[in-house]
LOLUM-225513 format. One record per residue (C-alpha): x, y, z. Coordinates in Angstrom, 3 decimals, m for minus. Example, Ala and Ser with C-alpha at 12.3 -4.5 7.8 and 13.67 -1.06 7.14 Angstrom:
SITE        X        Y        Z
SITE   12.300   m4.500    7.800
SITE   13.670   m1.060    7.140
***
This chain:
SITE        X        Y        Z
SITE   62.571  m30.477   m0.811
SITE   62.115  m26.723   m0.535
SITE   58.904  m25.339   m1.952
SITE   59.012  m22.633   m4.657
SITE   58.476  m18.991   m3.754
SITE   54.952  m17.633   m3.698
SITE   53.383  m17.435   m7.131
SITE   49.970  m16.597   m8.536
SITE   48.987  m20.115   m9.584
SITE   46.807  m22.752   m7.980
SITE   43.957  m21.709   m5.730
SITE   42.830  m24.065   m2.999
SITE   39.910  m23.965   m0.612
SITE   40.847  m23.024    2.953
SITE   39.496  m24.089    6.352
SITE   40.151  m23.851   10.115
SITE   39.849  m25.476   13.556
SITE   40.767  m23.800   16.855
SITE   40.634  m25.060   20.468
SITE   41.726  m22.704   23.236
SITE   41.209  m21.488   26.912
SITE   40.599  m18.009   26.766
SITE   29.605  m37.813   16.677
SITE   26.774  m36.812   14.486
SITE   25.161  m39.143   12.088
SITE   22.745  m38.845    9.197
SITE   20.124  m41.371    8.171
SITE   17.645  m41.847    5.422
SITE   15.244  m43.461    7.873
SITE   12.772  m41.450    9.926
SITE   14.462  m40.548   13.203
SITE   12.932  m41.090   16.589
SITE   12.982  m37.654   18.237
SITE   13.560  m36.933   21.897
SITE   12.999  m33.314   22.992
SITE   15.118  m32.244   25.934
SITE   14.147  m29.375   28.258
SITE   17.566  m27.663   28.190
SITE   18.543  m24.052   28.764
SITE   19.450  m23.640   25.088
SITE   16.206  m25.265   23.858
SITE   18.153  m27.739   21.778
SITE   16.667  m30.710   19.998
SITE   18.449  m34.018   20.566
SITE   17.750  m36.603   17.881
SITE   18.259  m40.361   18.106
SITE   19.075  m41.541   14.624
SITE   18.152  m45.102   13.685
SITE   21.033  m46.952   12.045
SITE   21.631  m50.364   10.572
SITE   24.468  m50.936   13.042
SITE   23.666  m52.404   16.468
SITE   24.413  m49.084   18.144
SITE   22.405  m45.955   17.485
SITE   24.167  m42.576   17.251
SITE   23.070  m39.352   18.884
SITE   22.814  m36.362   16.590
SITE   22.188  m32.689   17.182
SITE   19.797  m31.188   14.687
SITE   19.589  m27.691   16.072
SITE   18.292  m25.304   18.666
SITE   14.526  m25.535   18.481
SITE   12.283  m22.925   20.128
SITE    8.691  m23.598   21.062
SITE    7.387  m22.692   17.610
SITE    9.395  m25.526   16.027
SITE   11.699  m23.264   14.065
SITE   15.445  m23.098   14.490
SITE   16.642  m20.421   16.891
SITE   19.075  m17.831   15.553
SITE   20.765  m15.254   17.745
SITE   20.641  m12.279   17.749
SITE   17.092  m11.672   16.538
SITE   16.757   m9.770   13.284
SITE   15.801   m6.558   15.094
SITE   18.873   m6.830   17.340
SITE   20.980   m7.651   14.289
SITE   19.701   m4.619   12.380
SITE   20.624   m2.343   15.289
SITE   24.147   m3.801   15.480
SITE   24.570   m3.428   11.723
SITE   24.408    0.355   12.043
SITE   27.834    0.540   13.691
SITE   29.627   m2.608   12.484
SITE   30.711   m4.095    9.170
SITE   30.255   m7.743   10.191
SITE   27.792   m9.165   12.725
SITE   27.887  m12.741   14.047
SITE   24.715  m14.813   13.872
SITE   24.664  m18.140   15.677
SITE   22.741  m21.228   16.711
SITE   23.363  m22.843   20.094
SITE   23.234  m26.643   20.280
SITE   23.664  m29.362   22.859
SITE   27.237  m30.512   22.283
SITE   27.794  m33.491   24.542
SITE   28.144  m35.999   21.688
SITE   30.622  m34.001   19.605
SITE   34.337  m33.319   20.074
SITE   36.553  m30.710   18.416
SITE   38.544  m33.512   16.768
SITE   35.490  m35.146   15.214
SITE   34.113  m31.726   14.248
SITE   37.343  m30.925   12.461
SITE   37.211  m34.180   10.559
SITE   33.614  m33.430    9.586
SITE   34.087  m29.900    8.265
SITE   37.762  m29.398    7.491
SITE   39.673  m32.632    6.947
SITE   40.118  m32.260    3.187
SITE   40.878  m28.544    3.062
SITE   44.356  m27.155    2.475
SITE   43.892  m24.406    5.048
SITE   42.717  m25.175    8.584
SITE   43.535  m24.513   12.204
SITE   42.942  m26.031   15.632
SITE   44.006  m24.615   18.975
SITE   43.289  m26.450   22.236
SITE   44.207  m25.648   25.807
SITE   45.094  m27.779   28.811
SITE   45.634  m25.631   31.902
SITE   48.398  m26.836   34.206
SITE   48.613  m30.096   32.288
SITE   45.402  m31.235   33.987
SITE   42.329  m29.093   33.162
SITE   40.772  m28.532   29.749
SITE   40.397  m24.880   28.768
SITE   36.806  m23.683   28.540
SITE   36.542  m23.000   24.815
SITE   37.453  m24.798   21.609
SITE   37.001  m23.280   18.160
SITE   36.489  m24.948   14.805
SITE   36.198  m22.880   11.645
SITE   35.928  m23.571    7.947
SITE   36.267  m21.953    4.552
SITE   37.974  m18.584    5.166
SITE   36.713  m15.985    2.772
SITE   40.178  m14.485    2.236
SITE   43.769  m15.688    2.481
SITE   46.771  m13.498    3.167
SITE   50.355  m14.676    2.562
SITE   53.618  m12.779    2.376
SITE   57.161  m13.831    1.641
SITE   59.648  m11.016    2.110
SITE   57.900   m8.100    0.320
SITE   55.730  m10.249   m1.965
SITE   52.103  m10.173   m0.799
SITE   49.547  m12.661   m2.120
SITE   45.847  m12.385   m1.299
SITE   43.093  m14.718   m2.449
SITE   39.391  m13.860   m2.308
SITE   36.394  m15.223   m4.205
SITE   38.699  m17.522   m6.137
SITE   40.870  m14.672   m7.404
SITE   44.535  m14.453   m6.456
SITE   46.430  m11.157   m6.506
SITE   50.177  m10.685   m6.048
SITE   51.871   m7.384   m5.342
SITE   55.018   m5.996   m3.759
SITE   54.570   m3.970   m0.574
SITE   57.089   m2.302    1.757
SITE   55.525   m3.654    4.983
SITE   53.293   m6.745    4.775
SITE   52.487   m6.469    8.503
SITE   50.979   m3.045    7.839
SITE   49.058   m4.509    4.914
SITE   47.684   m7.232    7.190
SITE   46.628   m4.588    9.704
SITE   44.817   m2.674    6.954
SITE   43.020   m5.840    5.857
SITE   41.877   m6.690    9.383
SITE   40.782   m3.094   10.090
SITE   38.122   m3.340    7.358
SITE   36.075   m5.547    9.664
SITE   34.349   m4.356   12.849
SITE   32.266   m6.854   14.800
SITE   30.360   m6.581   18.089
SITE   30.868   m8.907   21.017
SITE   27.646  m10.779   21.728
SITE   26.662  m11.944   25.228
SITE   26.940  m15.704   25.533
SITE   29.872  m16.000   23.126
SITE   33.602  m15.931   23.900
SITE   35.589  m12.933   22.748
SITE   36.862  m14.775   19.648
SITE   34.367  m15.999   17.056
SITE   36.012  m14.799   13.839
SITE   39.050  m13.055   12.440
SITE   42.455  m13.549   10.836
SITE   43.980  m16.820   12.022
SITE   47.461  m18.103   11.252
SITE   51.075  m17.361   12.058
SITE   53.766  m14.709   11.876
SITE   57.157  m16.360   11.471
SITE   60.295  m15.500   13.419
SITE   61.553  m13.897   10.209
SITE   58.592  m11.494   10.127
SITE   60.684   m9.412   12.533
SITE   62.654   m8.360    9.438
SITE   59.652   m6.183    8.547
SITE   60.293   m4.280   11.789
SITE   64.033   m4.457   12.517
SITE   66.919   m4.050   10.111
SITE   68.786   m7.381   10.186
SITE   70.893   m7.286    7.036
SITE   72.749  m10.602    7.299
SITE   69.934  m13.130    7.206
SITE   71.003  m16.761    6.827
SITE   70.043  m18.915    3.857
SITE   66.353  m19.711    3.375
SITE   66.175  m23.313    2.166
SITE   62.382  m23.787    2.530
SITE   60.801  m20.549    1.221
SITE   58.031  m20.666    3.811
SITE   55.791  m17.551    3.969
SITE   56.657  m15.019    6.665
SITE   52.978  m14.225    7.297
SITE   50.153  m16.653    6.638
SITE   46.583  m15.859    7.744
SITE   43.102  m16.976    6.733
SITE   40.120  m14.688    7.363
SITE   37.407  m16.812    8.974
SITE   33.811  m15.675    9.283
SITE   32.290  m19.061   10.184
SITE   33.162  m21.062   13.300
SITE   32.014  m23.817   15.579
SITE   32.650  m22.806   19.187
SITE   32.673  m25.459   21.915
SITE   31.922  m24.467   25.503
SITE   33.268  m27.308   27.644
SITE   31.621  m25.953   30.790
SITE   28.034  m25.780   29.532
SITE   28.510  m28.654   27.043
SITE   27.066  m26.529   24.260
SITE   28.218  m25.811   20.728
SITE   27.716  m22.408   19.110
SITE   27.655  m22.476   15.319
SITE   28.578  m18.966   14.165
SITE   28.366  m17.285   10.759
SITE   29.092  m13.591   10.236
SITE   26.859  m11.437    8.084
SITE   28.805   m8.903    6.018
SITE   26.743   m5.743    6.411
SITE   29.240   m3.036    5.480
SITE   28.022   m2.931    1.887
SITE   24.725   m4.788    2.302
SITE   21.779   m3.137    0.551
SITE   19.282   m5.491    2.181
SITE   19.868   m6.321    5.854
SITE   17.210   m9.025    5.859
SITE   18.970  m10.787    2.985
SITE   22.330  m10.518    4.774
SITE   20.809  m11.930    7.969
SITE   19.121  m14.778    6.118
SITE   22.355  m15.616    4.303
SITE   24.232  m15.847    7.615
SITE   21.518  m18.137    8.997
SITE   21.811  m20.393    5.946
SITE   25.591  m20.535    6.301
SITE   25.228  m21.520    9.955
SITE   22.778  m24.232    8.899
SITE   25.310  m25.522    6.369
SITE   27.874  m25.955    9.135
SITE   25.340  m27.824   11.266
SITE   24.683  m30.106    8.308
SITE   28.392  m30.806    7.949
SITE   28.651  m31.629   11.643
SITE   25.881  m34.206   11.238
SITE   27.885  m36.213    8.729
SITE   29.222  m39.493   10.119
SITE   32.960  m39.456   10.841
SITE   34.297  m42.901    9.937
SITE   38.075  m42.397   10.044
SITE   38.490  m41.955   13.813
SITE   38.214  m45.494   15.216
SITE   39.171  m46.244   18.809
SITE   42.845  m47.248   18.859
SITE   45.213  m48.620   21.467
SITE   48.156  m46.302   22.104
SITE   51.516  m46.830   23.816
SITE   53.728  m43.921   24.833
SITE   56.767  m46.062   25.585
SITE   57.692  m47.355   22.138
SITE   59.622  m44.701   20.222
SITE   62.888  m44.701   18.336
SITE   65.915  m42.700   19.458
SITE   65.836  m39.146   18.120
SITE   69.560  m39.321   17.402
SITE   69.196  m42.346   15.120
SITE   69.993  m42.119   11.418
SITE   66.395  m41.249   10.657
SITE   66.734  m37.676   11.917
SITE   69.057  m35.121   10.366
SITE   70.004  m31.792   11.922
SITE   71.232  m28.623   10.256
SITE   74.073  m28.812   12.815
SITE   76.440  m31.597   13.742
SITE   76.877  m31.922   17.486
SITE   80.343  m30.398   17.159
SITE   78.900  m27.604   15.023
SITE   76.201  m26.716   17.536
SITE   78.631  m26.806   20.448
SITE   80.925  m24.535   18.431
SITE   78.023  m22.120   17.924
SITE   77.455  m22.124   21.686
SITE   81.127  m21.302   22.317
SITE   80.935  m18.457   19.793
SITE   77.829  m17.166   21.572
SITE   79.614  m17.260   24.935
SITE   82.452  m15.215   23.419
SITE   79.940  m12.529   22.428
SITE   78.389  m12.615   25.900
SITE   81.778  m12.283   27.599
SITE   82.575   m9.361   25.288
SITE   79.459   m7.561   26.516
SITE   77.383   m7.905   23.321
SITE   74.520   m9.720   25.046
SITE   73.386  m11.225   28.328
SITE   71.663  m14.237   26.802
SITE   71.247  m15.690   23.294
SITE   69.053  m18.637   22.227
SITE   70.677  m20.563   19.340
SITE   68.612  m23.420   17.923
SITE   69.061  m26.461   15.739
SITE   66.541  m27.912   13.299
SITE   65.843  m31.615   12.929
SITE   64.088  m33.104    9.924
SITE   62.798  m36.455    8.752
SITE   60.594  m37.865    6.019
SITE   57.179  m39.086    7.113
SITE   54.058  m40.728    5.747
SITE   51.951  m39.777    8.778
SITE   48.712  m37.847    8.437
SITE   49.611  m34.477   10.029
SITE   46.337  m34.464   11.945
SITE   47.218  m37.812   13.509
SITE   50.510  m36.249   14.624
SITE   48.447  m33.618   16.398
SITE   46.175  m36.248   17.929
SITE   49.240  m38.051   19.285
SITE   50.724  m34.789   20.581
SITE   47.540  m34.141   22.576
SITE   48.343  m37.342   24.474
SITE   52.121  m36.933   24.697
SITE   52.288  m33.288   25.764
SITE   49.017  m31.538   26.711
SITE   49.790  m27.818   26.942
SITE   48.138  m24.415   27.438
SITE   48.367  m23.595   23.715
SITE   47.824  m26.588   21.457
SITE   47.387  m25.902   17.775
SITE   46.934  m27.543   14.418
SITE   47.284  m25.019   11.596
SITE   47.017  m25.940    7.925
SITE   48.288  m23.029    5.849
SITE   48.474  m24.040    2.214
SITE   51.883  m25.619    1.569
SITE   52.711  m26.212    5.249
SITE   51.100  m27.500    8.416
SITE   52.020  m26.471   11.966
SITE   51.520  m28.927   14.830
SITE   52.355  m27.518   18.249
SITE   52.036  m27.650   22.020
SITE   53.296  m24.313   23.298
SITE   53.381  m23.370   26.973
SITE   53.792  m19.641   26.463
SITE   51.883  m16.554   25.347
SITE   53.715  m14.498   22.753
SITE   51.453  m11.463   23.115
SITE   47.808  m10.843   23.927
SITE   45.708   m7.693   23.500
SITE   42.188   m7.564   24.900
SITE   40.245   m4.299   24.951
SITE   43.485   m2.311   24.685
SITE   45.293   m4.183   27.484
SITE   48.538   m5.863   26.388
SITE   49.866   m8.950   28.168
SITE   53.162  m10.830   27.920
SITE   53.962  m13.793   30.194
SITE   57.605  m14.890   30.009
SITE   58.437  m18.447   31.057
SITE   62.024  m19.201   32.029
SITE   63.413  m21.614   34.561
SITE   62.482  m25.293   34.447
SITE   62.275  m28.384   36.632
SITE   60.702  m31.770   35.944
SITE   57.488  m32.670   37.762
SITE   57.878  m34.716   40.914
SITE   56.738  m38.317   41.184
SITE   54.869  m37.505   44.423
SITE   53.222  m34.336   45.749
SITE   56.055  m33.998   48.255
SITE   58.762  m34.283   45.594
SITE   56.836  m31.907   43.339
SITE   56.741  m29.272   46.087
SITE   60.439  m29.750   46.860
SITE   61.368  m29.264   43.198
SITE   59.190  m26.142   42.997
SITE   60.864  m24.687   46.088
SITE   64.270  m25.462   44.618
SITE   63.332  m23.745   41.350
SITE   62.094  m20.578   43.058
SITE   65.241  m20.312   45.187
SITE   67.776  m21.076   42.433
SITE   69.744  m17.797   41.979
SITE   70.731  m18.559   38.372
SITE   67.156  m19.401   37.332
SITE   65.835  m16.291   39.095
SITE   68.413  m14.027   37.463
SITE   67.689  m15.326   33.951
SITE   63.947  m15.038   34.517
SITE   64.153  m11.460   35.830
SITE   66.224  m10.534   32.772
SITE   63.398  m11.737   30.515
SITE   60.800   m9.937   32.638
SITE   62.763   m6.721   32.136
SITE   62.839   m7.413   28.399
SITE   59.045   m7.871   28.398
SITE   58.656   m4.577   30.300
SITE   60.778   m2.891   27.653
SITE   58.732   m4.399   24.796
SITE   55.433   m3.308   26.334
SITE   56.828    0.086   27.344
SITE   57.406    0.955   23.673
SITE   53.666    1.000   22.982
SITE   51.997    1.431   26.399
SITE   50.750    4.511   28.195
SITE   53.316    5.959   30.593
SITE   52.805    4.524   34.056
SITE   50.554    1.680   32.909
SITE   53.187   m1.085   32.729
SITE   52.783   m3.459   35.661
SITE   54.266   m6.763   36.799
SITE   51.956   m9.304   38.374
SITE   52.502  m12.840   39.665
SITE   56.276  m12.421   39.668
SITE   58.255  m15.690   39.825
SITE   55.198  m17.916   40.057
SITE   55.600  m21.663   39.518
SITE   53.397  m22.954   36.679
SITE   52.963  m26.711   36.461
SITE   52.496  m28.604   33.201
SITE   52.134  m32.297   32.410
SITE   55.869  m33.080   32.510
SITE   57.655  m29.937   33.728
SITE   57.194  m26.792   35.806
SITE   58.354  m23.284   34.866
SITE   58.882  m19.938   36.524
SITE   56.306  m17.496   35.178
SITE   55.592  m13.782   35.478
SITE   52.910  m11.556   33.973
SITE   53.650   m8.133   32.480
SITE   50.783   m5.890   31.348
SITE   50.280   m2.403   29.951
SITE   47.584   m0.234   28.366
SITE   48.169    0.576   24.700
SITE   48.659    4.244   23.867
SITE   45.760    5.985   22.172
SITE   45.773    5.295   18.449
SITE   47.862    2.117   18.673
SITE   46.542   m1.340   17.837
SITE   47.222   m5.008   18.422
SITE   49.596   m4.887   15.459
SITE   51.762   m2.323   17.235
SITE   51.836   m4.716   20.187
SITE   52.873   m7.537   17.866
SITE   55.664   m5.474   16.325
SITE   56.998   m4.468   19.738
SITE   57.150   m8.022   21.082
SITE   58.069  m10.255   18.108
SITE   60.024  m12.449   18.551
SITE   59.729  m13.329   22.221
SITE   62.850  m12.810   24.299
SITE   62.691  m16.431   25.435
SITE   63.383  m17.493   21.824
SITE   65.914  m14.784   20.914
SITE   67.759  m13.334   23.911
SITE   68.664  m10.005   25.478
SITE   69.189   m7.366   24.325
SITE   66.879   m8.614   21.633
SITE   68.199   m6.989   18.442
SITE   71.840   m7.862   19.140
SITE   70.812  m11.399   20.094
SITE   68.998  m11.756   16.762
SITE   72.068  m10.519   14.903
SITE   74.152  m13.196   16.630
SITE   71.542  m15.841   15.785
SITE   71.657  m14.788   12.119
SITE   75.429  m15.231   12.202
SITE   75.614  m18.649   13.864
SITE   72.507  m20.483   12.587
SITE   72.802  m21.898    9.041
SITE   69.156  m21.361    7.976
SITE   66.282  m18.980    8.557
SITE   63.978  m20.164   11.310
SITE   60.627  m19.801    9.580
SITE   57.658  m20.330   11.929
SITE   59.813  m21.528   14.852
SITE   60.071  m18.742   17.423
SITE   57.309  m16.720   15.767
SITE   53.668  m16.337   16.803
SITE   50.594  m18.511   16.200
SITE   47.104  m17.206   16.891
SITE   44.543  m14.679   15.737
SITE   43.576  m11.055   15.233
SITE   39.811  m10.889   15.722
SITE   37.236   m8.582   14.144
SITE   37.011   m6.506   17.339
SITE   40.630   m5.354   17.565
SITE   41.851   m8.064   19.946
SITE   44.765  m10.445   19.482
SITE   45.871  m13.669   21.134
SITE   49.066  m15.452   20.112
SITE   51.371  m18.072   21.534
SITE   55.043  m18.634   20.805
SITE   55.703  m21.204   18.081
SITE   57.949  m23.470   20.112
SITE   57.537  m27.208   20.638
SITE   56.230  m26.957   17.101
SITE   56.520  m29.298   14.124
SITE   56.439  m27.863   10.604
SITE   55.290  m30.361    7.976
SITE   56.054  m29.415    4.381
SITE   55.047  m32.073    1.897
SITE   56.428  m35.323    3.326
SITE   59.143  m33.625    5.396
SITE   58.679  m32.933    9.098
SITE   60.822  m30.291   10.838
SITE   61.292  m29.819   14.574
SITE   63.404  m26.968   15.941
SITE   64.608  m26.429   19.492
SITE   66.929  m23.950   21.185
SITE   68.755  m23.395   24.445
SITE   69.259  m20.184   26.398
SITE   72.998  m19.515   26.497
SITE   74.594  m17.414   29.243
SITE   78.222  m16.845   30.211
SITE   78.651  m20.082   32.188
SITE   76.723  m22.409   29.851
SITE   78.195  m25.830   29.057
SITE   78.092  m26.480   25.267
SITE   77.508  m30.232   25.542
SITE   74.706  m29.826   28.067
SITE   73.057  m27.150   25.917
SITE   73.237  m29.402   22.856
SITE   71.548  m32.185   24.800
SITE   68.860  m29.774   26.000
SITE   67.863  m29.032   22.410
SITE   67.708  m32.759   21.666
SITE   65.534  m33.402   24.713
SITE   63.138  m30.593   23.763
SITE   62.706  m32.026   20.268
SITE   62.004  m35.562   21.450
SITE   58.394  m34.925   22.517
SITE   57.333  m33.918   19.012
SITE   59.298  m36.713   17.408
SITE   57.625  m39.128   19.799
SITE   54.235  m37.866   18.631
SITE   55.330  m38.396   15.026
SITE   56.396  m41.972   15.741
SITE   53.074  m42.734   17.437
SITE   51.125  m41.247   14.513
SITE   53.069  m43.367   12.030
SITE   52.861  m46.656   13.901
SITE   49.708  m46.539   16.027
SITE   47.098  m44.209   14.468
***
């Protein structure tokens, strides 16, 4: 059932969890304390329990004077407050008994807004950082030109000409320093920009029917986070002090310390709903069974492919990426779907995003757009082979992929599109291509990858980079605007989050987003999975239909596992 359009009614408490590259217990008994000589001066506590097994708990970073250690010091904080509006304050803890999943359950499980991003590099190595946040102080949602913001329990609705510009204005209010010892992201606006957010930038007058009324932009502003460092096995508990209008810096600093302590207290709560479970990846029902409905029949999708080929042969486009959307009813806990997806398809950009009426569960392989210190990066992926069963077969398949003239031609076309997107907002002469036609290996497949970078022009921001690159060419086609017009004509419904961007704009002007593909949208008890195929002049309609089915099966497999095994 489609949800109603945005209104100014119920207010719910938001939260977030984020894992990305770039369990604790409490007890009424007196704990036996073991002090560990560790580089973060953390106190490790052994908590006595009635169960046969004791649980390890982190109670905080304890300096020699017995008091909890907050960073930066107040004097350092006061100096930073002179040139920033928000300043992070954090405690560093030993984190070898805590996981991002259990942390999320401890601080965010019952909230209507939350996010988690994780990273698995090359399908084999865990990314260095994971981020868990809770209780965003502001929420930002837009549907078409209707903007809804919620802060301090008060919801305001207004009509604006450009919600993306409004989001930029909101984010620009906050200026935070980067502290040594922390990753570049410890707070900011976290959420998604849907594929249809491009309508704020490009004139696409013939939009298809919107049967779900999902917001085009949905971001929570998070000023508290738990940051995992998987290399040092430490956890940084971060709370930002709002100093822009603070009359008493000491009070602002103390408040941030208390808010960090509150998060530590939440992490110490026992998590009882994550028991060890057996899991089997082999038992899953056929995606094409009666359980799953598509917004296309097979004949309808193949007809859309033929229509696309007609446009390509007429010179309208070189490539177009039509998609179909599958849906099914489910009783699964969305977070268990994510837990299953971590096993089924570990990927560079894994995310769990709760955004009010919907939840996004995804395992994306591809950056949408990144801006760090004014440097913009896009990394198109196009060209695919399965992984080999042996190292020798894997190498042979990689060599075949690199030498395939059709795969190379399609990939170079998307590299040129990325150069064009970056060139709109980059300094003249700064656009560069690196790692051209590199093979990137993931858990089940390998892709051709290239990196395109450029330096933003003076006065432009991460939002200009977003506008120039949304949606990614790999999910729309080339030339991009004409491809989107064709998609609007042949697809029966608006795409919503599929093909958009998931990620963050931080309080320091940086941005990191991935493409929302291999993504499940859960709205109420309905789960949606959307998948597309890149159509060129010699595409076979039946093969392209089957490609979309195959791409959707990984997420549906995760759903089945969550329903039957978790």
